[in-house]
C-alpha positions as CSV (number, residue, x, y, z in Angstrom):
1,M,-19.3,38.8,-58.8
2,K,-19.2,35.2,-59.6
3,Q,-19.7,33.9,-63.7
4,A,-20.8,30.1,-64.9
5,T,-22.2,28.6,-67.6
6,Y,-24.3,26.4,-65.5
7,A,-25.3,27.6,-61.8
8,I,-27.7,24.6,-59.9
9,I,-29.5,25.4,-56.6
10,G,-29.2,22.3,-54.0
11,G,-26.1,20.4,-52.8
12,G,-28.6,16.8,-52.3
13,I,-29.1,14.1,-54.9
14,A,-30.2,16.0,-57.6
15,G,-28.2,19.1,-57.6
16,V,-24.8,16.6,-57.2
17,S,-26.2,14.4,-60.1
18,C,-26.8,17.1,-62.4
19,A,-23.5,19.0,-61.7
20,E,-22.3,15.4,-62.3
21,G,-23.6,14.9,-65.5
22,L,-22.9,18.3,-66.7
23,S,-19.3,17.8,-66.0
24,F,-19.1,14.9,-67.9
25,L,-21.0,16.5,-70.7
26,S,-19.7,20.2,-71.0
27,A,-16.3,19.2,-69.6
28,D,-15.4,22.5,-70.8
29,K,-18.1,24.7,-69.1
30,S,-18.3,26.3,-65.7
31,I,-20.6,24.6,-63.3
32,L,-21.0,26.1,-60.1
33,L,-23.0,24.1,-57.0
34,I,-24.8,26.1,-54.3
35,S,-25.0,24.2,-51.3
36,A,-27.1,25.7,-48.3
37,S,-24.8,23.0,-45.9
38,P,-21.0,22.0,-45.8
39,T,-21.7,18.8,-47.4
40,V,-22.6,17.5,-50.7
41,K,-25.0,13.8,-51.2
42,M,-23.3,12.0,-53.5
43,V,-24.1,8.6,-55.1
44,S,-22.1,5.7,-55.0
45,N,-21.7,1.8,-55.2
46,V,-24.5,1.9,-57.9
47,K,-25.7,-1.7,-58.6
48,H,-28.4,-2.3,-61.4
49,L,-30.8,-5.2,-60.3
50,T,-32.7,-5.0,-64.1
51,K,-32.6,-2.9,-66.8
52,M,-34.2,0.4,-65.5
53,L,-34.0,-0.3,-61.3
54,S,-31.0,0.1,-59.7
55,E,-30.3,0.5,-55.9
56,F,-27.4,2.9,-54.7
57,D,-25.4,4.3,-51.4
58,V,-25.8,8.5,-50.7
59,T,-23.0,9.7,-48.7
60,E,-22.6,12.9,-47.2
61,R,-19.1,14.7,-47.7
62,E,-17.6,17.7,-47.8
63,I,-18.5,20.2,-50.3
64,S,-14.8,19.7,-51.5
65,A,-15.1,16.5,-52.8
66,L,-17.4,17.0,-55.6
67,G,-14.9,19.5,-56.7
68,E,-12.2,17.3,-56.5
69,Q,-13.9,14.5,-58.6
70,C,-15.2,16.9,-61.2
71,P,-12.9,19.7,-61.9
72,N,-14.9,22.2,-63.7
73,V,-17.5,21.9,-60.6
74,T,-17.6,25.2,-58.1
75,V,-19.2,24.3,-54.9
76,I,-20.1,26.8,-52.7
77,Q,-22.0,27.2,-49.2
78,G,-24.9,29.6,-49.3
79,I,-28.8,30.7,-48.6
80,V,-30.1,32.0,-51.9
81,K,-31.8,35.2,-51.5
82,S,-33.5,35.4,-54.6
83,V,-33.1,34.8,-58.7
84,D,-33.8,37.1,-61.3
85,P,-34.2,35.4,-64.7
86,N,-34.5,38.5,-66.8
87,R,-30.7,39.0,-65.6
88,K,-29.8,35.4,-65.4
89,Q,-28.6,36.4,-61.5
90,I,-28.9,34.6,-58.4
91,I,-28.4,36.8,-55.1
92,L,-27.4,35.3,-51.9
93,E,-27.9,35.9,-48.1
94,E,-26.3,37.7,-46.0
95,S,-23.3,39.3,-48.5
96,D,-26.0,40.0,-51.4
97,E,-23.7,38.2,-53.4
98,I,-24.4,37.8,-57.7
99,I,-24.0,34.8,-59.2
100,E,-24.6,35.2,-63.0
101,Y,-25.4,32.3,-65.3
102,E,-26.3,31.0,-68.8
103,K,-28.5,28.0,-67.9
104,L,-30.0,27.5,-64.0
105,C,-31.4,24.2,-62.4
106,I,-33.2,24.9,-59.0
107,S,-33.1,21.0,-57.1
108,S,-33.3,22.9,-53.5
109,G,-35.6,19.8,-52.1
110,A,-38.0,20.1,-50.0
111,K,-38.8,20.7,-46.4
112,P,-41.0,18.9,-43.8
113,K,-44.6,20.4,-43.5
114,L,-44.2,20.6,-39.3
115,I,-47.6,20.3,-37.9
116,Y,-46.3,23.1,-35.0
117,T,-43.4,24.5,-36.8
118,N,-42.2,27.0,-33.7
119,D,-42.6,24.2,-30.9
120,E,-39.2,22.7,-29.9
121,R,-41.4,19.5,-28.3
122,I,-42.2,18.4,-31.8
123,I,-39.1,17.8,-34.8
124,G,-38.9,17.0,-38.3
125,I,-37.0,14.3,-40.2
126,R,-35.5,15.7,-43.7
127,D,-31.7,15.9,-43.3
128,T,-28.6,14.5,-41.8
129,D,-28.8,17.3,-39.4
130,S,-32.3,16.4,-38.1
131,V,-31.1,13.2,-38.1
132,K,-28.7,14.4,-35.1
133,E,-31.0,16.4,-33.3
134,L,-33.8,13.0,-33.1
135,Q,-30.7,10.9,-32.0
136,K,-29.6,13.3,-29.6
137,R,-33.4,13.6,-28.0
138,I,-33.5,9.2,-28.2
139,K,-31.1,8.5,-25.4
140,T,-33.0,10.7,-23.0
141,S,-36.7,9.4,-24.0
142,K,-38.9,6.6,-23.4
143,K,-41.6,7.2,-25.5
144,V,-42.0,9.5,-28.8
145,V,-45.8,9.9,-30.8
146,I,-44.9,9.8,-34.6
147,I,-47.5,11.5,-37.0
148,G,-47.3,10.3,-40.3
149,N,-47.3,7.3,-42.0
150,G,-44.9,7.6,-45.1
151,G,-41.4,6.0,-46.2
152,I,-39.4,8.4,-42.9
153,A,-42.4,7.4,-40.5
154,T,-42.1,3.7,-41.6
155,E,-38.3,3.6,-41.1
156,L,-38.6,5.0,-37.8
157,V,-40.7,3.1,-36.3
158,Y,-38.8,-0.3,-37.3
159,E,-35.8,1.2,-36.4
160,I,-35.9,3.0,-33.0
161,K,-35.0,0.8,-30.0
162,G,-35.7,0.9,-26.1
163,T,-38.3,3.5,-26.5
164,E,-42.6,3.4,-26.0
165,V,-43.6,4.4,-29.7
166,V,-47.3,5.7,-30.4
167,W,-47.7,5.2,-34.1
168,V,-50.4,7.9,-35.6
169,I,-51.5,6.9,-39.1
170,K,-54.8,8.8,-40.9
171,D,-55.1,5.7,-42.6
172,S,-56.8,2.2,-41.7
173,H,-53.1,0.6,-42.4
174,I,-49.7,1.5,-42.2
175,S,-47.2,2.5,-44.6
176,A,-49.9,3.5,-46.8
177,T,-48.0,5.6,-49.2
178,F,-46.7,2.6,-50.8
179,I,-48.2,-0.9,-49.8
180,D,-51.7,-2.4,-49.7
181,P,-53.7,-3.9,-46.4
182,G,-52.2,-7.2,-47.2
183,A,-49.0,-5.9,-47.4
184,A,-49.1,-4.3,-43.9
185,Q,-50.8,-7.5,-42.9
186,F,-47.9,-9.6,-43.6
187,F,-45.6,-6.3,-41.9
188,E,-47.7,-7.1,-38.6
189,Q,-45.3,-8.7,-36.5
190,R,-42.7,-7.1,-37.8
191,V,-43.9,-3.3,-36.6
192,Y,-44.9,-5.0,-32.9
193,G,-41.6,-6.0,-33.1
194,D,-42.5,-9.8,-32.7
195,N,-39.5,-10.8,-35.1
196,E,-39.3,-14.3,-33.9
197,G,-38.9,-17.0,-36.6
198,E,-37.9,-14.1,-39.1
199,E,-34.6,-15.7,-40.3
200,E,-35.6,-18.9,-40.6
201,Q,-37.0,-20.5,-43.5
202,S,-40.9,-20.7,-43.6
203,S,-42.7,-24.3,-43.4
204,A,-46.1,-22.9,-44.0
205,P,-47.9,-23.2,-46.8
206,V,-47.7,-20.6,-49.1
207,K,-50.6,-18.8,-49.7
208,R,-51.6,-18.2,-53.4
209,L,-54.8,-15.6,-53.6
210,K,-56.6,-14.1,-56.5
211,Y,-59.2,-11.2,-56.7
212,V,-60.5,-8.3,-57.8
213,I,-61.0,-4.6,-57.1
214,S,-63.9,-2.9,-58.3
215,D,-65.4,0.4,-57.5
216,G,-66.0,1.3,-53.5
217,N,-62.9,-1.5,-53.0
218,N,-60.0,0.6,-52.8
219,S,-59.1,2.6,-50.0
220,L,-55.7,4.1,-51.7
221,S,-55.9,7.5,-53.6
222,D,-54.3,7.7,-56.8
223,E,-52.3,10.6,-55.4
224,Q,-48.9,9.1,-54.1
225,T,-46.4,11.0,-52.3
226,G,-43.2,10.2,-50.6
227,A,-40.5,11.7,-48.3
228,A,-37.1,10.8,-49.0
229,L,-34.0,11.3,-47.2
230,G,-31.9,8.6,-49.1
231,P,-32.0,5.0,-48.8
232,D,-30.6,3.3,-45.8
233,W,-30.3,6.7,-44.3
234,H,-30.3,4.9,-40.6
235,T,-27.8,2.2,-41.2
236,N,-25.0,3.7,-38.8
237,V,-27.7,6.3,-36.5
238,N,-28.5,4.7,-32.8
239,L,-31.7,4.9,-32.1
240,Q,-31.6,3.6,-28.4
241,G,-33.6,5.1,-26.1
242,L,-34.1,4.6,-22.5
243,L,-36.0,1.4,-21.7
244,E,-34.4,-2.0,-21.4
245,H,-37.1,-3.7,-23.6
246,N,-36.7,-3.9,-27.0
247,K,-39.7,-0.9,-28.0
248,K,-43.8,-1.2,-27.5
249,V,-45.4,-0.5,-30.4
250,T,-49.2,0.9,-30.4
251,V,-50.7,2.0,-33.9
252,E,-53.5,4.8,-33.1
253,Y,-55.3,3.9,-36.7
254,C,-58.0,6.4,-38.5
255,C,-56.4,9.8,-37.0
256,E,-54.0,12.6,-36.7
257,L,-53.3,15.3,-34.1
258,K,-55.8,17.5,-33.1
259,K,-53.6,19.7,-30.9
260,L,-51.5,20.0,-28.0
261,V,-53.1,20.1,-25.0
262,P,-51.9,22.8,-23.2
263,D,-49.5,22.8,-19.7
264,S,-52.7,24.6,-17.4
265,D,-54.9,21.7,-18.9
266,M,-52.8,18.7,-16.9
267,I,-53.2,18.5,-13.2
268,D,-50.1,15.8,-13.3
269,K,-47.5,16.3,-15.7
270,E,-45.7,13.4,-16.4
271,W,-45.0,13.9,-19.5
272,P,-43.1,16.6,-21.3
273,V,-45.8,17.0,-23.7
274,Y,-49.3,15.8,-24.3
275,A,-51.0,15.2,-27.7
276,E,-55.1,15.4,-28.3
277,L,-55.5,12.9,-31.3
278,T,-59.2,13.4,-33.4
279,N,-60.2,9.8,-31.9
280,G,-60.6,11.6,-28.2
281,K,-57.0,9.9,-26.9
282,I,-54.8,12.3,-25.0
283,I,-51.1,10.7,-25.5
284,G,-48.2,12.3,-23.3
285,C,-44.6,11.9,-24.4
286,D,-41.2,12.7,-24.4
287,F,-41.2,14.6,-27.6
288,I,-43.4,14.4,-31.4
289,I,-41.9,13.4,-34.7
290,S,-43.5,15.2,-37.1
291,A,-43.2,12.7,-40.4
292,T,-46.5,14.2,-42.2
293,G,-44.5,15.0,-46.0
294,V,-42.6,17.6,-47.1
295,E,-42.9,20.4,-49.9
296,P,-40.7,22.3,-52.2
297,C,-38.3,24.5,-50.9
298,I,-38.7,27.4,-53.5
299,D,-39.7,30.5,-51.7
300,F,-36.9,31.9,-53.0
301,I,-38.2,32.1,-56.8
302,K,-41.6,32.0,-56.2
303,D,-41.9,35.8,-56.7
304,T,-40.7,35.9,-60.5
305,G,-43.5,34.9,-61.7
306,I,-42.8,30.9,-62.6
307,A,-45.9,28.7,-63.2
308,L,-46.4,26.7,-60.2
309,A,-48.1,23.0,-59.8
310,P,-51.1,22.9,-57.2
311,D,-48.7,20.8,-54.7
312,G,-46.2,23.7,-54.4
313,G,-43.7,22.7,-56.9
314,I,-42.2,24.1,-59.9
315,K,-44.0,23.1,-62.9
316,V,-41.9,21.9,-65.6
317,D,-42.3,20.2,-68.9
318,W,-40.4,17.0,-70.4
319,K,-37.2,18.6,-70.7
320,L,-37.9,19.6,-67.1
321,E,-37.9,23.3,-67.8
322,S,-39.7,26.1,-66.1
323,S,-41.8,28.2,-67.5
324,L,-39.0,30.7,-67.2
325,K,-36.5,30.2,-69.8
326,D,-33.7,28.6,-69.5
327,V,-34.5,27.6,-65.7
328,Y,-34.8,24.2,-65.1
329,A,-35.7,22.0,-61.9
330,A,-35.5,18.7,-60.8
331,G,-36.3,16.1,-57.7
332,D,-38.5,17.2,-55.1
333,A,-38.7,20.9,-56.0
334,C,-40.0,20.3,-59.1
335,T,-43.6,18.7,-60.8
336,C,-43.7,16.7,-63.7
337,S,-46.9,18.1,-66.2
338,W,-46.2,16.7,-69.1
339,D,-48.2,13.7,-70.4
340,L,-47.1,10.9,-68.4
341,A,-46.2,7.8,-69.9
342,E,-48.9,5.3,-68.7
343,H,-46.7,3.3,-66.5
344,W,-44.7,6.4,-64.9
345,L,-45.8,8.2,-61.9
346,Q,-44.0,11.4,-59.7
347,M,-43.3,10.4,-56.3
348,R,-40.8,12.3,-54.0
349,L,-37.8,10.0,-54.1
350,W,-34.2,9.8,-54.0
351,T,-34.4,7.6,-57.2
352,Q,-36.6,9.8,-58.8
353,A,-33.9,12.4,-57.8
354,R,-31.2,11.0,-59.4
355,Q,-32.9,10.3,-62.5
356,M,-33.8,14.0,-63.1
357,G,-30.4,15.7,-61.5
358,T,-28.7,13.4,-64.6
359,Y,-31.3,14.0,-66.7
360,A,-32.0,17.8,-66.4
361,A,-27.7,18.0,-67.0
362,K,-28.5,16.4,-70.7
363,A,-31.6,18.4,-71.2
364,M,-29.5,21.7,-70.2
365,H,-26.2,20.5,-72.4
366,S,-28.2,20.2,-75.4
367,S,-30.3,23.5,-75.2
368,L,-27.0,25.1,-74.8
369,N,-25.6,23.8,-78.0
370,N,-28.8,23.3,-79.7
371,E,-28.2,19.7,-80.2
372,E,-31.8,17.6,-80.6
373,F,-32.2,14.7,-77.4
374,W,-35.3,12.5,-76.7
375,Q,-36.8,12.0,-73.7
376,D,-34.8,9.2,-70.8
377,F,-36.6,5.4,-70.9
378,C,-36.2,6.4,-67.0
379,F,-39.6,8.0,-67.2
380,E,-41.6,4.9,-69.3
381,L,-41.6,2.8,-65.8
382,F,-41.9,3.4,-62.1
383,T,-39.2,1.8,-60.2
384,H,-38.2,1.9,-56.8
385,V,-36.2,-0.6,-54.1
386,T,-36.0,0.5,-50.3
387,S,-36.5,-1.5,-46.9
388,F,-39.3,-1.8,-44.7
389,F,-39.0,-3.1,-41.1
390,G,-35.5,-4.9,-42.3
391,M,-37.2,-6.8,-45.8
392,K,-36.6,-5.4,-49.3
393,V,-39.3,-4.1,-51.0
394,V,-39.7,-3.2,-54.8
395,L,-42.1,-1.6,-55.9
396,L,-43.0,-1.8,-60.3
397,G,-45.6,0.6,-62.6
398,L,-48.7,1.0,-61.0
399,F,-47.9,-0.4,-58.2
400,N,-50.9,0.8,-56.2
401,G,-53.5,0.3,-59.1
402,Q,-52.9,3.9,-59.5
403,R,-55.3,5.4,-62.7
404,L,-57.0,1.6,-63.6
405,N,-60.4,3.3,-62.1
406,N,-60.1,0.6,-59.5
407,S,-61.2,-2.2,-62.1
408,Y,-57.9,-4.6,-62.1
409,E,-56.9,-8.1,-61.0
410,I,-54.5,-9.0,-58.6
411,L,-52.5,-11.8,-58.0
412,L,-51.3,-12.8,-55.0
413,R,-48.3,-15.0,-53.3
414,V,-47.7,-14.5,-49.5
415,T,-44.7,-17.0,-47.5
416,K,-45.0,-15.9,-43.7
417,N,-41.7,-14.2,-42.8
418,K,-40.2,-14.4,-45.9
419,E,-42.1,-13.0,-49.2
420,Y,-45.2,-10.9,-50.2
421,I,-45.9,-10.6,-53.8
422,K,-48.9,-8.3,-55.4
423,L,-48.8,-8.6,-59.4
424,I,-51.7,-6.1,-60.5
425,L,-53.3,-6.9,-64.0
426,K,-55.8,-5.3,-66.5
427,N,-57.3,-7.2,-69.7
428,G,-54.5,-9.9,-69.2
429,R,-51.3,-7.5,-69.4
430,L,-48.8,-6.9,-66.2
431,Q,-49.5,-3.3,-64.9
432,G,-48.0,-3.0,-61.9
433,A,-46.2,-5.5,-59.2
434,V,-45.3,-5.0,-55.5
435,L,-42.4,-7.7,-54.1
436,I,-40.7,-8.0,-50.6
437,G,-38.5,-10.2,-50.0
438,D,-36.2,-12.0,-51.9
439,T,-38.7,-12.9,-54.6
440,D,-35.7,-12.6,-58.0
441,L,-38.4,-11.4,-59.9
442,E,-38.1,-7.7,-60.4
443,E,-36.5,-8.4,-64.0
444,M,-39.8,-10.5,-65.2
445,C,-41.8,-8.5,-64.0
446,E,-40.5,-4.9,-65.8
447,N,-40.1,-6.8,-69.1
448,L,-44.3,-7.3,-68.2
449,I,-44.9,-4.9,-67.9
450,L,-43.3,-3.1,-70.4
451,N,-43.7,-5.3,-73.3
452,Q,-47.8,-5.6,-72.2
453,I,-47.6,-9.3,-73.6
454,D,-51.3,-10.9,-72.9
455,L,-51.0,-13.2,-70.1
456,T,-54.6,-14.5,-69.8
457,D,-53.3,-18.3,-70.9
458,V,-50.6,-18.0,-68.5
459,A,-52.3,-16.2,-65.4
460,D,-53.1,-19.0,-63.4
461,D,-49.5,-20.2,-63.7
462,L,-47.5,-16.8,-62.2
463,L,-47.0,-16.8,-59.2
464,D,-46.9,-21.0,-58.6
465,P,-43.8,-22.0,-56.2
466,N,-43.3,-24.7,-57.9
467,L,-43.2,-23.3,-61.2
468,D,-39.7,-21.7,-63.0
469,I,-42.0,-19.0,-64.5
470,D,-39.1,-17.4,-66.2
471,D,-39.0,-20.5,-68.9
472,Y,-42.5,-18.9,-70.1
473,F,-40.5,-15.7,-71.1
474,D,-37.4,-16.8,-72.5
């Protein structure tokens, strides 16, 4: 039987960030992290773009690497069978080994929502192993179908080369989880592989648009979810198919997979698998990539009576503590169930996994030592930086008008192949922003959202490309 002051389930970004935080705060306490794989995900090269917005690299390393960096952390490889919160015990599969703890953090992440779970012709993309399997299959493929419209699907469509791609999305525009129809149109050239002139400075006039969203004109849902394998996970992955030309992309809008066509129904079977879509089309391909989101991976604790949210995540309060005493949760495994700040929302992204892991460490340490602490400032403003179709994308606050009752003003500036800037205002105050390209507006937008300055008198000049708008707020 092993014993530890703190136990952490999960070797992803949230779990490792929690372990690192606890190692710093409780240097004299024992910390045990359980990883299902022989590797853990560690954050490095953190770059602070603003006070609250940062980007970083995620590397997979052997489990021993975390112990070398944090001497009071022990990492073991194992699958958790169950948790007994009354006895404060974790039971592992196969060996039935028991681990006793005082404080537990569940950061076991999420698993893909596969369309068909037992069909080898369909693969989900979530971890390193699934990416390796994708890379192996792409090498011998001429045509694939990608189903889904989130971050993973968007990155795959851009990164896959030498293969015909059919992108099946249920929305009326691409990447609807993150961007609006205008940004989708901005990316259109890159979607279809027509990237000529991307690196050149566009001489086309800058479009400055202003319009108002009213009831009935916004197709985006207030409930946003996303998927998070890790930033730039595809950087060193070769997704080159058999075809000599770059690729051909076809987007099937407003439809989903209806069923896989049985082999007996196909007279001339050219492809290994055929997908029938809800729009009536039948698409043949080498294999199908399911990128339709994720669900929390917490089966091992469901029988304890722990409170779960409708999305399947563990309900946590503002301290990230669950309904079970001394059991905390962070990252994709949890659902934030307190009264959220006006400009913050939860999305299952690697940036939030890191923030939550570090914050859970603080909460656990303070609880053990009966110390008072306050909620972290990172829960005041939603921030995320990523890359779509080879361009930097920054999302701030209520970036798609979430919670604004479809009544807000949008300021928009578009420079072809260079930048797409969308600012969302309500009652003259900035509520959110989408910044695509090297805009250098992150800090200004962050401050304006947090400070809620009345911009009524300067709104028409905010996106004037001929003015240095920062001068307004110096």
